[in-house]
C-alpha positions, 0 to 999 in steps of 0.5 A, a space after each residue: 149828072 144829077 138833074 133833080 130840082 133844088 128848089 120848090 117847083 109847084 104847090 101840088 101836094 100830088 108831087 110830094 110823095 109820102 109813104 102809104 101810112 102817112 097818106 090819109 093824115 096828109 090828105 086830110 090836112 091839105 083838104 081842110 081849111 088851114 091846108 088850102 091856105 097854105 097851098 094858096 100862100 105857096 102858089 102866091 109866092 112861087 108865081 112872084 118868083 120867090 125861091 122856096 126850098 126844098 123841092 120835096 117839102 114832105 121828104 121826111 114822111 116819104 123816107 120814114 113810114 110811121 110804122 117804122 119810126 124809132 127815133 124822132 129828131 125835130 128842127 124848126 125850118 129847113 135851111 135857107 141857102 141855096 143847095 142845102 135843104 133836102 127835106 130832112 131836119 138838120 140834113 144837107 145834100 151830099 157835098 154841101 158844106 156842113 152847117 154848124 149845128 150839124 157839125 155839133 151833132 156829128 161831134 156829140 156822136 163821136 164824143 158820146 158813141 165813138 162814132 167817126 164823122 161821115 166821109 165827105 163828100 158822100 155822104 157828107 151831111 146827108 142824113 138820108 140813111 138815118 131817115 131810111 132806118 127809122 129816124 123821123 127827121 122832122 122840121 115843124 115848118 116844112 118850107 122857107 124862102 132863100 135867105 129868109 129864115 123862118 119866112 114861112 113860120 105860122 102859114 100852116 105847116 105847123 098843123 101838119 107837123 103837130 098832127 105827125 107828132 101826135 100820130 107817132 106818139 099815139 102809136 103802140 111802138 116806144 119812140 125816142 123824142 129828141 127835143 133840142 132847143 126851146 122851139 122843139 121843146 114846145 112840142 113836148 106837150 104832144 108827146 106821151 111821156 109815159 109811152 115814150 122816151 123824151 130827151 131834152 137838151 139846148 139846140 146843137 147851134 154853136 150859139 147855144 150847144 155848150 151853154 147851161 142848163 142843158 148843154 147839147 154837147 155832152 148831153 149823151 142823148 145817142 148813147 141814152 137812146 141806144 140803151 133805152 131801145 136795147 132795154 125795150 127790145 129785151 124786156 119781158 112782155 107785160 110790162 106797161 105799153 110793152 117796153 121796159 123801164 128806162 134805164 139810168 143814164 
């Protein structure tokens, strides 16, 4: 039986493991003024009885070491329903009903690549396998209170996640960034588009997934990412940043 907590139990970063390559960046954040204010806020909310998700806010940094990142998918903040958030953008725990945005992600993958929907209940909507294979599923805010979307927005997590995005952008390994929706696209300035592939579309939410100007359904991001990475892998050495030119969609 799974006895793991489903909500945040402490505001101690020592309880939130990360891959060694992220440790210095995380330690620097929590030692600074913004990180300390964030931890004080979390302690205050926990002491007041707030139910906060997910149980491990830094799980994306735990499962995807910086040296293995090949794709970044940016979300906004964790799901705020009990039992949903598992510390990875758009992902839910196995057996949890698929949120509408995640359903549209699987729908677009099937349309674009012919990928069948994952078996339910296991893995269901869990994207843990993506995370362990180099897909950084990063929300820009990393905690939320039950039933209150964006309740921890502006409390300090954005400083850390912006630093993570910059770190990936500065790496020598070319990466595909998938920016879905206005919030994710606001981070575009942090990314070196000369080194990396940046893909832009509406958010996969049903409210915007099929609307112009850049509908998510039909965006072809998964196929473009696969083609770009394959072109980079097979490129001759000596290209700028060691990568191939971006193939035509």
